[in-house]
Backbone and ligand atoms as CSV (ligand in chain L), in Angstrom:
chain,resi,resn,atom,element,x,y,z
A,1,MET,N,N,209.580,-23.998,-74.894
A,1,MET,CA,C,209.500,-23.210,-76.129
A,1,MET,C,C,208.086,-23.036,-76.575
A,2,VAL,N,N,207.709,-21.670,-76.650
A,2,VAL,CA,C,206.288,-21.561,-76.968
A,2,VAL,C,C,206.040,-20.603,-78.157
A,3,CYS,N,N,205.132,-20.958,-78.981
A,3,CYS,CA,C,204.730,-20.016,-80.058
A,3,CYS,C,C,203.257,-20.050,-80.174
A,4,LEU,N,N,202.610,-19.569,-81.299
A,4,LEU,CA,C,201.201,-19.460,-81.338
A,4,LEU,C,C,200.655,-20.980,-81.586
A,5,GLY,N,N,201.062,-21.573,-82.631
A,5,GLY,CA,C,200.368,-22.879,-83.082
A,5,GLY,C,C,201.103,-23.978,-82.752
A,6,ASN,N,N,202.340,-24.004,-82.292
A,6,ASN,CA,C,203.232,-25.071,-82.006
A,6,ASN,C,C,203.452,-26.012,-83.170
A,7,ILE,N,N,203.544,-25.465,-84.303
A,7,ILE,CA,C,203.824,-26.357,-85.550
A,7,ILE,C,C,205.064,-25.721,-86.346
A,8,CYS,N,N,205.336,-24.484,-86.118
A,8,CYS,CA,C,206.485,-23.862,-86.966
A,8,CYS,C,C,207.589,-23.474,-86.151
A,9,ARG,N,N,207.530,-22.515,-85.240
A,9,ARG,CA,C,208.731,-21.975,-84.630
A,9,ARG,C,C,209.148,-22.762,-83.362
A,10,SER,N,N,208.184,-23.073,-82.425
A,10,SER,CA,C,208.641,-23.747,-81.205
A,10,SER,C,C,209.040,-25.115,-81.456
A,11,PRO,N,N,208.535,-25.956,-82.317
A,11,PRO,CA,C,209.025,-27.304,-82.623
A,11,PRO,C,C,210.509,-27.116,-82.944
A,12,LEU,N,N,210.748,-26.147,-83.813
A,12,LEU,CA,C,212.244,-25.821,-84.279
A,12,LEU,C,C,213.109,-25.527,-83.268
A,13,ALA,N,N,212.497,-24.708,-82.373
A,13,ALA,CA,C,213.389,-24.333,-81.144
A,13,ALA,C,C,213.599,-25.472,-80.322
A,14,GLU,N,N,212.536,-26.371,-80.078
A,14,GLU,CA,C,212.763,-27.454,-79.345
A,14,GLU,C,C,213.747,-28.453,-79.890
A,15,GLY,N,N,213.654,-28.622,-81.161
A,15,GLY,CA,C,214.679,-29.542,-81.802
A,15,GLY,C,C,216.057,-28.987,-81.675
A,16,ILE,N,N,216.165,-27.727,-81.933
A,16,ILE,CA,C,217.591,-27.106,-81.828
A,16,ILE,C,C,218.151,-27.169,-80.563
A,17,LEU,N,N,217.388,-26.807,-79.531
A,17,LEU,CA,C,218.020,-26.732,-78.139
A,17,LEU,C,C,218.301,-28.240,-77.760
A,18,LYS,N,N,217.440,-29.261,-78.101
A,18,LYS,CA,C,217.503,-30.601,-77.680
A,18,LYS,C,C,218.871,-31.092,-78.352
A,19,SER,N,N,219.054,-30.515,-79.462
A,19,SER,CA,C,220.423,-31.022,-80.184
A,19,SER,C,C,221.666,-30.652,-79.647
A,20,LYS,N,N,221.497,-29.543,-78.755
A,20,LYS,CA,C,222.762,-29.054,-78.063
A,20,LYS,C,C,222.972,-29.449,-76.674
A,21,VAL,N,N,221.835,-29.842,-75.942
A,21,VAL,CA,C,221.950,-30.053,-74.495
A,21,VAL,C,C,222.099,-31.549,-74.145
A,22,ASP,N,N,222.526,-31.830,-73.066
A,22,ASP,CA,C,222.616,-33.177,-72.422
A,22,ASP,C,C,221.157,-33.607,-71.969
A,23,GLY,N,N,220.505,-34.458,-72.802
A,23,GLY,CA,C,219.059,-34.791,-72.550
A,23,GLY,C,C,218.950,-35.414,-71.141
A,24,SER,N,N,219.949,-35.947,-70.504
A,24,SER,CA,C,219.626,-36.526,-69.181
A,24,SER,C,C,219.703,-35.429,-68.112
A,25,LYS,N,N,220.108,-34.203,-68.518
A,25,LYS,CA,C,220.184,-33.081,-67.431
A,25,LYS,C,C,219.186,-32.049,-67.812
A,26,VAL,N,N,218.822,-31.740,-69.088
A,26,VAL,CA,C,217.896,-30.676,-69.369
A,26,VAL,C,C,216.775,-31.353,-70.217
A,27,PHE,N,N,215.526,-30.997,-69.666
A,27,PHE,CA,C,214.308,-31.464,-70.520
A,27,PHE,C,C,213.719,-30.250,-71.300
A,28,VAL,N,N,213.558,-30.550,-72.600
A,28,VAL,CA,C,213.081,-29.442,-73.448
A,28,VAL,C,C,211.867,-29.945,-74.011
A,29,ASP,N,N,210.860,-29.039,-74.036
A,29,ASP,CA,C,209.601,-29.331,-74.744
A,29,ASP,C,C,209.052,-28.078,-75.262
A,30,SER,N,N,207.862,-28.171,-76.029
A,30,SER,CA,C,207.326,-26.920,-76.686
A,30,SER,C,C,205.759,-27.144,-76.669
A,31,ALA,N,N,205.203,-26.013,-76.721
A,31,ALA,CA,C,203.769,-25.884,-76.714
A,31,ALA,C,C,203.273,-24.558,-77.448
A,32,GLY,N,N,201.950,-24.562,-77.818
A,32,GLY,CA,C,201.396,-23.359,-78.419
A,32,GLY,C,C,200.511,-22.670,-77.504
A,33,THR,N,N,200.304,-21.333,-77.754
A,33,THR,CA,C,199.363,-20.607,-76.818
A,33,THR,C,C,197.878,-20.997,-77.287
A,34,GLU,N,N,197.871,-21.563,-78.501
A,34,GLU,CA,C,196.506,-21.986,-79.056
A,34,GLU,C,C,196.626,-23.553,-79.360
A,35,GLY,N,N,195.529,-24.212,-79.315
A,35,GLY,CA,C,195.452,-25.686,-79.481
A,35,GLY,C,C,194.881,-26.050,-80.896
A,36,TRP,N,N,194.976,-25.228,-81.930
A,36,TRP,CA,C,194.415,-25.401,-83.305
A,36,TRP,C,C,194.930,-26.697,-83.873
A,37,HIS,N,N,196.289,-26.888,-83.626
A,37,HIS,CA,C,196.924,-28.001,-84.287
A,37,HIS,C,C,197.184,-29.214,-83.357
A,38,GLN,N,N,196.545,-29.218,-82.264
A,38,GLN,CA,C,196.819,-30.174,-81.128
A,38,GLN,C,C,196.807,-31.596,-81.765
A,39,GLY,N,N,197.934,-32.382,-81.505
A,39,GLY,CA,C,198.094,-33.594,-81.825
A,39,GLY,C,C,198.806,-33.822,-83.234
A,40,ASN,N,N,198.922,-32.670,-83.963
A,40,ASN,CA,C,199.536,-32.797,-85.320
A,40,ASN,C,C,201.054,-32.614,-85.264
A,41,PRO,N,N,201.684,-33.205,-86.249
A,41,PRO,CA,C,203.098,-33.112,-86.352
A,41,PRO,C,C,203.510,-31.616,-86.790
A,42,PRO,N,N,204.863,-31.201,-86.626
A,42,PRO,CA,C,205.222,-29.902,-87.102
A,42,PRO,C,C,204.860,-29.645,-88.596
A,43,ASP,N,N,204.752,-28.361,-88.938
A,43,ASP,CA,C,204.515,-28.041,-90.388
A,43,ASP,C,C,205.705,-28.615,-91.266
A,44,GLN,N,N,205.369,-29.188,-92.406
A,44,GLN,CA,C,206.400,-29.752,-93.254
A,44,GLN,C,C,207.694,-28.993,-93.466
A,45,ARG,N,N,207.458,-27.657,-93.559
A,45,ARG,CA,C,208.526,-26.753,-93.934
A,45,ARG,C,C,209.474,-26.590,-92.622
A,46,SER,N,N,208.971,-26.814,-91.345
A,46,SER,CA,C,209.848,-26.843,-90.249
A,46,SER,C,C,210.552,-28.216,-90.227
A,47,ILE,N,N,209.806,-29.278,-90.557
A,47,ILE,CA,C,210.513,-30.628,-90.532
A,47,ILE,C,C,211.710,-30.582,-91.565
A,48,ASP,N,N,211.394,-29.925,-92.804
A,48,ASP,CA,C,212.470,-29.925,-93.832
A,48,ASP,C,C,213.691,-29.184,-93.341
A,49,VAL,N,N,213.379,-27.991,-92.870
A,49,VAL,CA,C,214.560,-27.113,-92.554
A,49,VAL,C,C,215.408,-27.747,-91.385
A,50,ALA,N,N,214.669,-28.294,-90.533
A,50,ALA,CA,C,215.374,-29.070,-89.450
A,50,ALA,C,C,216.246,-30.232,-89.963
A,51,LYS,N,N,215.601,-31.086,-90.920
A,51,LYS,CA,C,216.292,-32.086,-91.485
A,51,LYS,C,C,217.592,-31.678,-92.415
A,52,TYR,N,N,217.381,-30.523,-93.040
A,52,TYR,CA,C,218.485,-29.979,-93.678
A,52,TYR,C,C,219.749,-29.682,-92.770
A,53,HIS,N,N,219.410,-29.348,-91.453
A,53,HIS,CA,C,220.464,-29.134,-90.534
A,53,HIS,C,C,220.711,-30.392,-89.608
A,54,HIS,N,N,220.258,-31.618,-90.127
A,54,HIS,CA,C,220.468,-32.748,-89.398
A,54,HIS,C,C,219.822,-32.943,-88.077
A,55,ILE,N,N,218.554,-32.333,-87.896
A,55,ILE,CA,C,217.762,-32.423,-86.822
A,55,ILE,C,C,216.465,-33.119,-87.028
A,56,ASP,N,N,216.003,-34.031,-86.445
A,56,ASP,CA,C,214.689,-34.842,-86.778
A,56,ASP,C,C,213.661,-34.225,-85.824
A,57,ILE,N,N,212.589,-33.552,-86.213
A,57,ILE,CA,C,211.574,-32.958,-85.378
A,57,ILE,C,C,210.335,-33.763,-85.730
A,58,ALA,N,N,210.278,-34.695,-86.810
A,58,ALA,CA,C,209.010,-35.273,-87.223
A,58,ALA,C,C,208.232,-35.890,-86.223
A,59,ASN,N,N,208.757,-36.494,-85.112
A,59,ASN,CA,C,207.875,-37.111,-84.174
A,59,ASN,C,C,207.211,-36.196,-83.131
A,60,GLN,N,N,207.564,-34.893,-83.168
A,60,GLN,CA,C,206.901,-34.087,-82.241
A,60,GLN,C,C,205.387,-33.890,-82.513
A,61,ARG,N,N,204.672,-33.594,-81.500
A,61,ARG,CA,C,203.164,-33.421,-81.722
A,61,ARG,C,C,202.761,-32.163,-81.044
A,62,SER,N,N,201.959,-31.336,-81.623
A,62,SER,CA,C,201.525,-30.018,-81.181
A,62,SER,C,C,200.650,-30.341,-79.887
A,63,ARG,N,N,200.752,-29.396,-79.010
A,63,ARG,CA,C,200.046,-29.311,-77.819
A,63,ARG,C,C,199.732,-27.952,-77.299
A,64,LYS,N,N,198.776,-27.678,-76.438
A,64,LYS,CA,C,198.404,-26.228,-75.999
A,64,LYS,C,C,199.204,-26.187,-74.645
A,65,PHE,N,N,199.809,-24.926,-74.556
A,65,PHE,CA,C,200.345,-24.715,-73.162
A,65,PHE,C,C,199.318,-24.715,-72.093
A,66,LYS,N,N,199.659,-25.280,-70.956
A,66,LYS,CA,C,198.725,-25.319,-69.809
A,66,LYS,C,C,199.365,-24.714,-68.587
A,67,ALA,N,N,198.469,-24.216,-67.707
A,67,ALA,CA,C,198.997,-23.549,-66.551
A,67,ALA,C,C,199.933,-24.385,-65.672
A,68,SER,N,N,199.740,-25.686,-65.712
A,68,SER,CA,C,200.616,-26.587,-64.850
A,68,SER,C,C,201.995,-26.515,-65.421
A,69,ASP,N,N,202.289,-26.160,-66.618
A,69,ASP,CA,C,203.620,-26.017,-67.269
A,69,ASP,C,C,204.499,-25.055,-66.353
A,70,PHE,N,N,203.837,-24.086,-65.737
A,70,PHE,CA,C,204.659,-23.239,-64.891
A,70,PHE,C,C,205.311,-24.042,-63.686
A,71,ASN,N,N,204.594,-25.126,-63.370
A,71,ASN,CA,C,205.209,-26.013,-62.277
A,71,ASN,C,C,206.260,-26.907,-62.917
A,72,GLU,N,N,206.272,-27.270,-64.051
A,72,GLU,CA,C,207.096,-28.309,-64.751
A,72,GLU,C,C,208.395,-27.723,-65.262
A,73,PHE,N,N,208.373,-26.415,-65.503
A,73,PHE,CA,C,209.567,-25.885,-66.324
A,73,PHE,C,C,210.187,-24.642,-65.552
A,74,ASP,N,N,211.587,-24.570,-65.547
A,74,ASP,CA,C,212.118,-23.451,-65.013
A,74,ASP,C,C,212.178,-22.314,-65.929
A,75,LEU,N,N,212.082,-22.475,-67.086
A,75,LEU,CA,C,212.273,-21.358,-68.150
A,75,LEU,C,C,211.264,-21.519,-69.217
A,76,ILE,N,N,210.600,-20.589,-69.551
A,76,ILE,CA,C,209.527,-20.651,-70.700
A,76,ILE,C,C,209.896,-19.537,-71.715
A,77,LEU,N,N,210.432,-20.022,-72.717
A,77,LEU,CA,C,210.971,-19.135,-73.795
A,77,LEU,C,C,209.903,-19.014,-74.977
A,78,VAL,N,N,209.469,-17.755,-75.138
A,78,VAL,CA,C,208.293,-17.392,-76.074
A,78,VAL,C,C,209.047,-16.707,-77.440
A,79,MET,N,N,208.340,-16.842,-78.455
A,79,MET,CA,C,208.942,-16.409,-79.617
A,79,MET,C,C,208.654,-14.939,-79.920
A,80,ASP,N,N,207.512,-14.458,-79.551
A,80,ASP,CA,C,207.135,-12.956,-79.710
A,80,ASP,C,C,206.364,-12.443,-78.670
A,81,LYS,N,N,206.106,-11.113,-78.728
A,81,LYS,CA,C,205.629,-10.476,-77.686
A,81,LYS,C,C,204.074,-10.759,-77.400
A,82,THR,N,N,203.406,-11.274,-78.522
A,82,THR,CA,C,202.017,-11.727,-78.243
A,82,THR,C,C,201.980,-13.013,-77.444
A,83,ASN,N,N,202.904,-13.843,-77.763
A,83,ASN,CA,C,203.051,-15.031,-76.966
A,83,ASN,C,C,203.347,-14.634,-75.538
A,84,TYR,N,N,204.201,-13.690,-75.322
A,84,TYR,CA,C,204.490,-13.377,-73.986
A,84,TYR,C,C,203.203,-12.826,-73.119
A,85,ILE,N,N,202.397,-12.038,-73.842
A,85,ILE,CA,C,201.273,-11.501,-73.181
A,85,ILE,C,C,200.260,-12.693,-72.916
A,86,ASP,N,N,200.186,-13.706,-73.942
A,86,ASP,CA,C,199.204,-14.697,-73.747
A,86,ASP,C,C,199.609,-15.625,-72.459
A,87,ILE,N,N,200.902,-15.908,-72.508
A,87,ILE,CA,C,201.445,-16.776,-71.438
A,87,ILE,C,C,201.395,-16.173,-69.998
A,88,ALA,N,N,201.812,-14.777,-70.074
A,88,ALA,CA,C,201.878,-14.101,-68.771
A,88,ALA,C,C,200.377,-13.999,-68.236
A,89,SER,N,N,199.359,-14.011,-68.976
A,89,SER,CA,C,198.102,-13.860,-68.408
A,89,SER,C,C,197.668,-15.223,-67.758
A,90,LYS,N,N,198.448,-16.179,-67.959
A,90,LYS,CA,C,198.096,-17.617,-67.215
A,90,LYS,C,C,198.936,-17.659,-65.996
A,91,ALA,N,N,199.774,-16.726,-65.829
A,91,ALA,CA,C,200.835,-16.892,-64.687
A,91,ALA,C,C,199.967,-16.595,-63.310
A,92,GLU,N,N,200.218,-17.440,-62.293
A,92,GLU,CA,C,199.422,-17.143,-61.097
A,92,GLU,C,C,200.278,-16.549,-59.977
A,93,SER,N,N,201.643,-16.317,-60.313
A,93,SER,CA,C,202.458,-15.656,-59.294
A,93,SER,C,C,203.583,-14.929,-59.974
A,94,GLU,N,N,204.359,-14.099,-59.281
A,94,GLU,CA,C,205.361,-13.376,-59.890
A,94,GLU,C,C,206.460,-14.247,-60.216
A,95,SER,N,N,206.756,-15.357,-59.506
A,95,SER,CA,C,207.736,-16.223,-59.875
A,95,SER,C,C,207.519,-17.042,-61.146
A,96,ASP,N,N,206.106,-17.283,-61.322
A,96,ASP,CA,C,205.768,-17.879,-62.600
A,96,ASP,C,C,206.152,-16.858,-63.706
A,97,ARG,N,N,205.656,-15.587,-63.487
A,97,ARG,CA,C,205.863,-14.560,-64.549
A,97,ARG,C,C,207.390,-14.426,-64.968
A,98,GLN,N,N,208.244,-14.545,-63.964
A,98,GLN,CA,C,209.691,-14.340,-64.212
A,98,GLN,C,C,210.262,-15.463,-64.958
A,99,LYS,N,N,209.594,-16.560,-65.107
A,99,LYS,CA,C,210.175,-17.739,-65.971
A,99,LYS,C,C,209.949,-17.465,-67.331
A,100,ILE,N,N,209.160,-16.426,-67.765
A,100,ILE,CA,C,208.787,-16.291,-69.205
A,100,ILE,C,C,209.772,-15.210,-69.733
A,101,LYS,N,N,210.597,-15.611,-70.834
A,101,LYS,CA,C,211.436,-14.670,-71.396
A,101,LYS,C,C,211.257,-14.805,-72.996
A,102,LEU,N,N,211.560,-13.660,-73.586
A,102,LEU,CA,C,211.566,-13.690,-75.109
A,102,LEU,C,C,212.740,-14.390,-75.464
A,103,ILE,N,N,212.724,-15.394,-76.358
A,103,ILE,CA,C,213.905,-16.126,-76.637
A,103,ILE,C,C,215.056,-15.350,-77.256
A,104,LEU,N,N,214.749,-14.279,-77.941
A,104,LEU,CA,C,215.806,-13.416,-78.571
A,104,LEU,C,C,216.300,-12.394,-77.724
A,105,ASP,N,N,215.870,-12.432,-76.394
A,105,ASP,CA,C,216.614,-11.609,-75.435
A,105,ASP,C,C,217.988,-12.196,-75.082
A,106,PHE,N,N,218.097,-13.497,-75.458
A,106,PHE,CA,C,219.404,-14.132,-75.289
A,106,PHE,C,C,220.288,-13.937,-76.376
A,107,SER,N,N,219.882,-13.337,-77.354
A,107,SER,CA,C,220.674,-13.215,-78.655
A,107,SER,C,C,221.128,-11.759,-78.995
A,108,PRO,N,N,222.378,-11.600,-79.448
A,108,PRO,CA,C,222.767,-10.227,-79.668
A,108,PRO,C,C,222.300,-9.565,-80.964
A,109,ASN,N,N,221.484,-10.260,-81.737
A,109,ASN,CA,C,221.073,-9.766,-82.966
A,109,ASN,C,C,220.014,-8.644,-82.723
A,110,THR,N,N,219.587,-7.953,-83.873
A,110,THR,CA,C,218.729,-6.822,-83.680
A,110,THR,C,C,217.272,-7.222,-83.567
A,111,TYR,N,N,216.960,-8.392,-83.869
A,111,TYR,CA,C,215.583,-8.795,-83.886
A,111,TYR,C,C,215.176,-9.105,-82.377
A,112,SER,N,N,213.961,-8.603,-81.951
A,112,SER,CA,C,213.587,-9.007,-80.602
A,112,SER,C,C,212.532,-9.983,-80.650
A,113,GLU,N,N,211.885,-10.313,-81.817
A,113,GLU,CA,C,210.946,-11.430,-81.882
A,113,GLU,C,C,211.147,-12.295,-83.026
A,114,VAL,N,N,210.914,-13.572,-82.838
A,114,VAL,CA,C,211.042,-14.566,-84.036
A,114,VAL,C,C,209.824,-14.351,-84.886
A,115,PRO,N,N,210.013,-13.974,-86.196
A,115,PRO,CA,C,208.784,-13.718,-87.115
A,115,PRO,C,C,208.171,-15.067,-87.349
A,116,ASP,N,N,206.820,-14.907,-87.435
A,116,ASP,CA,C,205.958,-16.080,-87.811
A,116,ASP,C,C,206.028,-16.355,-89.246
A,117,PRO,N,N,206.659,-17.609,-89.515
A,117,PRO,CA,C,206.930,-17.925,-90.957
A,117,PRO,C,C,205.572,-18.685,-91.680
A,118,TYR,N,N,204.654,-18.787,-90.830
A,118,TYR,CA,C,203.573,-19.671,-91.326
A,118,TYR,C,C,203.013,-19.283,-92.761
A,119,TYR,N,N,202.859,-17.862,-92.988
A,119,TYR,CA,C,202.301,-17.435,-94.343
A,119,TYR,C,C,203.416,-16.900,-95.182
A,120,ASP,N,N,204.687,-17.400,-94.889
A,120,ASP,CA,C,205.872,-16.871,-95.589
A,120,ASP,C,C,206.431,-17.634,-96.755
A,121,GLY,N,N,206.028,-18.765,-97.066
A,121,GLY,CA,C,206.604,-19.585,-98.165
A,121,GLY,C,C,207.796,-20.331,-97.394
A,122,LYS,N,N,208.832,-20.700,-98.196
A,122,LYS,CA,C,209.937,-21.489,-97.599
A,122,LYS,C,C,211.052,-20.596,-97.000
A,123,ASN,N,N,211.280,-19.620,-97.517
A,123,ASN,CA,C,212.463,-18.866,-97.105
A,123,ASN,C,C,212.452,-18.399,-95.635
A,124,GLY,N,N,211.343,-18.056,-95.212
A,124,GLY,CA,C,211.235,-17.531,-93.750
A,124,GLY,C,C,211.739,-18.664,-92.807
A,125,PHE,N,N,211.545,-19.990,-93.124
A,125,PHE,CA,C,211.886,-20.958,-92.240
A,125,PHE,C,C,213.329,-21.156,-91.966
A,126,GLU,N,N,214.260,-20.906,-92.973
A,126,GLU,CA,C,215.665,-20.874,-92.823
A,126,GLU,C,C,216.139,-19.763,-91.980
A,127,PHE,N,N,215.510,-18.522,-92.173
A,127,PHE,CA,C,215.785,-17.408,-91.314
A,127,PHE,C,C,215.422,-17.658,-89.856
A,128,VAL,N,N,214.310,-18.222,-89.752
A,128,VAL,CA,C,213.739,-18.631,-88.360
A,128,VAL,C,C,214.802,-19.667,-87.636
A,129,TYR,N,N,215.230,-20.631,-88.533
A,129,TYR,CA,C,216.117,-21.555,-88.001
A,129,TYR,C,C,217.440,-20.781,-87.452
A,130,GLN,N,N,218.014,-19.946,-88.294
A,130,GLN,CA,C,219.199,-19.142,-87.957
A,130,GLN,C,C,219.105,-18.334,-86.805
A,131,LEU,N,N,217.958,-17.577,-86.636
A,131,LEU,CA,C,217.728,-16.839,-85.360
A,131,LEU,C,C,217.775,-17.689,-84.152
A,132,LEU,N,N,216.862,-18.951,-84.149
A,132,LEU,CA,C,216.919,-19.729,-83.101
A,132,LEU,C,C,218.130,-20.492,-82.771
A,133,ASP,N,N,218.887,-20.773,-83.723
A,133,ASP,CA,C,220.194,-21.484,-83.572
A,133,ASP,C,C,221.196,-20.650,-82.870
A,134,GLU,N,N,221.205,-19.430,-83.233
A,134,GLU,CA,C,221.978,-18.406,-82.565
A,134,GLU,C,C,221.610,-18.210,-81.069
A,135,ALA,N,N,220.343,-17.995,-80.844
A,135,ALA,CA,C,219.807,-17.943,-79.480
A,135,ALA,C,C,220.121,-19.097,-78.619
A,136,CYS,N,N,219.845,-20.204,-79.239
A,136,CYS,CA,C,220.026,-21.540,-78.352
A,136,CYS,C,C,221.471,-21.780,-77.949
A,137,GLU,N,N,222.399,-21.345,-78.863
A,137,GLU,CA,C,223.727,-21.422,-78.459
A,137,GLU,C,C,224.128,-20.626,-77.258
A,138,ILE,N,N,223.543,-19.463,-77.149
A,138,ILE,CA,C,223.814,-18.665,-76.102
A,138,ILE,C,C,223.058,-19.217,-74.794
A,139,ILE,N,N,221.861,-19.671,-75.003
A,139,ILE,CA,C,221.155,-20.214,-73.926
A,139,ILE,C,C,221.808,-21.451,-73.313
A,140,LEU,N,N,222.408,-22.291,-74.252
A,140,LEU,CA,C,223.180,-23.363,-73.903
A,140,LEU,C,C,224.413,-23.055,-72.866
A,141,SER,N,N,224.981,-21.879,-73.053
A,141,SER,CA,C,226.061,-21.464,-72.312
A,141,SER,C,C,225.602,-20.868,-70.853
A,142,LYS,N,N,224.250,-20.698,-70.739
A,142,LYS,CA,C,223.704,-20.130,-69.527
A,142,LYS,C,C,222.994,-21.088,-68.692
A,143,ILE,N,N,222.667,-22.199,-69.270
A,143,ILE,CA,C,221.774,-23.165,-68.427
A,143,ILE,C,C,222.602,-24.350,-67.853
L,1,4NP,P1,P,203.796,-21.092,-85.097
L,1,4NP,O1,O,203.099,-20.522,-86.482
L,1,4NP,O2,O,203.063,-20.168,-84.066
L,1,4NP,O3,O,205.213,-20.691,-85.335
L,1,4NP,O4,O,203.549,-22.641,-85.061
L,1,4NP,C1,C,201.729,-20.714,-86.814
L,1,4NP,C2,C,201.148,-21.883,-87.009
L,1,4NP,C3,C,199.836,-21.955,-87.343
L,1,4NP,C4,C,198.930,-20.724,-87.443
L,1,4NP,C5,C,199.638,-19.560,-87.201
L,1,4NP,C6,C,200.986,-19.475,-86.890
L,1,4NP,N1,N,197.640,-20.866,-87.816
L,1,4NP,O5,O,197.089,-19.760,-87.947
L,1,4NP,O6,O,197.026,-22.070,-87.946
């Protein structure tokens, strides 16, 4: 799960997908295209919205996406098109590039990108949660 800062959207996406999969079979992680918040926990608003839905993401720590992640992961789910461009620029092969998908491509809703809620106040986080939960439910049925 990849977003820009790895403190708002992708930690939520990680927590939501982890809550749905068998952790002994599927490894879920998240990262940011930038390392500004490296080592920090998720934004308190993401922690709160996850907690409201009975998911604990407080122990996650932000990290920056690295080229070796292409070797570690089968699927790299990005939140928006800018994330896609940033991650695709690090791909060293066509098979790396094909691992990158916009997470909402898995969802039937009309949004193609998960909006960045960082500057949004609190309401944006519940909306992001709903978008991600719907997409993760479909991803679960495909992996
Ligand atoms: P995220 O949100 O990419 O969903 O984690 C952001 C977090 C931090 C910043 C921007 C977006 N920032 O500018 O620090």
